[in-house]
N, C-alpha and C positions, 0 to 999 in steps of 0.2 A: 350820563357817563356809562351806566350799565349797557345802554344800547350800543355805545361805542365799543365796549368790550366784546359784545356779541359779534360786531362786524370784524373786530380784530381777530376773533377766534378763527373764523374761516380763513382769514389771511394767514394765520400761523399754519394752518393745515396746508395752505398753498406753499408756504415756505419750505415745507418738507419736500414736496416735488421740486421746489427750486433747487435744492441740493442736487437732485438728479439732473436738473436743468444745467447746472454748472458743467457737467460732463458734455451734454448736447451742445453747450455754447462753443466748446472746442470744435465739435463736429460742424457747427455753423461756419466756422472759418473755412473748412474744406468745401462744403456745399456752396460757399460764397462764389467759388469759381464757376460752379454749375448750378445756378438758381433754377434751372429747368428740372433738376432732379427733385422728385417728391420728398426725398430725405430732407432737403432744405426746409420745406414747410414743416415736416414732422419734427425736425430738430428744433426749429425756432418755436414751434407751437409747444412742444414738450417743455 
């Protein structure tokens, strides 16, 4: 179980960036029209 917690710990840290990702998610809708734009990758990756 302790090992699982360790793995969950990094996930929680990722959850924080996830909140910032919520904003980029909206941006994803816009870049969706232009997947050629590098923003599309950055937005999705972020």
